[in-house]
N, C-alpha and C positions, 0 to 999 in steps of 0.2 A: 284373141277374142276377136271372131267376125261376126257381124250383126245379120240374120236370116229374119223373114217375113214367111211367117206360116197362115196360112187362108183355112185357118182352123183345123185343117186336117193333121194338125201337129202340135198337141198339147205337151205341157209339160209333164205330167203325170206318164205321157206314152216315153218322153226323153227319159226319164228316170227311170222306167220300167229298161230302158233297155244302156243304163250305165251311163246316161249323158246326163250331165250337169248343165243347164241353160240358167243364163244371168239376167238381171234384169228386164222382165217382161215389163210388153207395155202394148194395151191394144191400142188397133189404130187401122187403117183401111188405106186402098191403093187404089187409084183412079184408073180408069181404061184396061179394066179387067173384071173378070165373072167366074164366081164359083161354077165348075163343073164338075158334077156327080156321076162317074159311071161307077167299074167295078171298082176303082180308083179314085181319089180326089183331086181336082190340078186346077190352076188359075189359068184361065185362056185369056188373050188379049180381045177385048172387044171396048168399042168406042162408047160413049156414055154409061158405061157399066161401071159399078163398085163394088169392091170385095173387101170386106172386112175378116182380121184374124188378128195373130200376137206375131210382135217382132221380139226375139229374144238373142242374146249375145249365146255363142255356142263356139267351141275351140276348133278350128279346123281340123283337128284330127277326129273329133267326133265326128263332125262333118262327111269326111273322107269315110271312115266307117261305115256311119250311118247308111247312105247312098249306095256301098258296097253291097250291100245287102240285093238278094235277087228281086224281091217282092220290088224294090222301089231304083232299082237300076238304072233304069229310063229316063227318071226326074235328070233336068238339066237345069242348070241356076240361069236365072236371068237377073238383070239390077232393075230395081225398083225404087221409087220415092215412097215410102211411108210418113199416111199424115196420121199422127197419134193427136189421140181424144183429146192431150193437155194443150193443143195449139200447134205443138212444133212439128217439125218435118227431121225426117232421116232418111238418108241412103240404106241399102239394104239387098241382100240376095236372097230370089225367093225360087227355090227349085218348084220348076213346073214339067209337064209332063207333053212331048211332042200330041198335036191333034190327033196324029191316028194313032196313038195308042191308048185314046179316051172312048173305051167300048161299055156296053151292057150299062146295067144297073145295079144298085146295090142299096138295098131298100132300110136294111138293119144298119149299112154305114151312117146312110142320109139320116136315120132318125138319132143317132147319137151325135151328128154333129148338130143336129138342131137342138138338142136339148146342150149341148156345149155354147154354143150360139146365146139359147136363154139366158144364159147362167152369166155368161160375157154382157148379158143387156144389150145385145146389139139390135138394131132398127128393124120395128115390126115387117117392114116391105122386104130386108133381107131375110127373115125367118120365114118370109111366106117362098122366097125364093127357094130355100132349101128344104121346105116343107113339100112344094111341088117337084123339086129331085126324086124324092122318095119313093113318090104316087107310082 
């Protein structure tokens, strides 16, 4: 199993709908990244920023299969350190889009991410960032 951090845009239900079993999900954040919502969502490096999401264990084969789909083939892994809500930290891979691949907006997607972030009890300041991304 490999450990991956998903900045909200990939949740356990979505993975399960694709036949992928994620294990040991834990909420956390990565510093130095911000959530960017275009037609698709990604984390982008940004000094002083913080992006919240979920860290999960997913098999290497499942990850290869998931990112082989044409709609997400542009995502590439980056190593990150996830600060977990319990105070511990862990290394993980986070699949992100290159900056030139983030275009447009997707209001309905931002609204869905906002609802998920509310369920996960993310800070109000982060909820506001997601709300603004959908405007």
